[in-house]
N, C-alpha and C positions, 0 to 999 in steps of 0.2 A: 492518577492513582497508580502506584507501583504494585505490580502483581508478583509475588514471590514464585516465579515459574521454576527456578532451580530447585527450591525446596519442594515444590509440588511434584517435580519429577521423582525425587528420591522418596517422598512420602507415598507416591503411587506404587513404586517398586516394593517398598516395605509393607504397604497395605496388602499387596498380593501375598507377600510372605506371611503376614498375619492370618490371612484367610487360609493359607496352606497349613499353618500350625494349628489353627482352630479345627480344621477338618480332620487332621490327624488325631487330635484328642477326641473329638466327637465320634469318629469311626471306631477307635479302639474302645471307647466306653460302650458303644453299641455292641461290638464283638464280644466284649467281656461281660456284658450285661451289668455294668458297674457305673451307675449314674450319679452316685454320691460317694465321695471319698476316693481314695486311690490305694486299694489293696494290692494291686499289681505293681511290681517295680517298674516295668516299662511304662505303664500309665502314669505313675508318679513322676518319672523323668520327663515325659512329654508335657504333662501339666506344668511342671516347673519351667520348661523351655518357653511355653506359651506365656506363662505369667511373667517371667523375667522380661520377655519381649515387651509385654504390655506395660511393664513398670518403667522401662528405660527409653524406649523408642519415642513415645510421644513428647517427652521432655526434651530429648535431643533434637527432634524435629522443630519444636517450638523455638529453641535457641538458635538453630540454623535459620529459621524463618526471620527471627528478629535481626540476626546478623545481615541477612539479605535485605530486609526492609530498611535498615540503617545505612546501607550503601557498601557493604563489604564486597569487594570485587569477586567476580565469578571464578577467577583462578584460585581463590581461597575457599570458596564455597563448594566447588566440585570435589576437592579432596575430602572435605568433611562428609559429604553425602556418600561417596564411594567407600570411605573408611567405615562409616556406620553400617552400610549394607554388608561389607565383608566381615565386620565384627559380629554382627548378628548371625550370619551364616556359621562362622567359626564356633560361636557360643552354642548355637542350636545343635550342630553336629556333635560337638564335644559332649554336651550334657545328655543328649538322647542315646548315646551309645553305652553299651555295657560289655566289657569294662570301659569306664570313661577315660578317654584320652585327655587327661587333666590340662595339658598345655593348650589345647584348643579352647577349652573353657576359659582359662586364665587370659589367653591372648584376646579372645572375644570381649571379655569383660573389661580388660585394660584399655583396649582400643575404644570401646564405647565410652568409658570415662574420659579418655583423652579427647574424643570428639566433643563431649559435653563441656569440658574445660576450655577447649579452643574456641568453640562457638560462643561461650560466655565471654571470653576475653575479646573476641572480635566484636561482639555486640557492645561491650563496654567501651572499647577503643573508638569505635565509630560513633558512639553516642556522645562521648566527652571530648572528642577532638575539636580543636579550635576551628 
């Protein structure tokens, strides 16, 4: 049985990032006594960072795992994992700041989509190759 250890490595790093983002939201909600909704601008930004991470990272990791399981070489998988980590940091830092450095957000989102596209293509290639 093939174990997707490369994907597991990046999933673990991103999992710790998710815990950090979750804790930031929870702590700010507690400090603001705002458990429902996002009246505060900073809280609204942190909630969006957290939600965006939760929306894109699992799907990207799933595609990277498929690529790994179908035999994509490690020298192609590692750049995908590193790029995803960098992309999510850029996006999180960009969105969380006020005023927002829009290029950080754009670069983070663009790199995330590029990772999803590349992992999709790698999976398809290694599935249909002769």
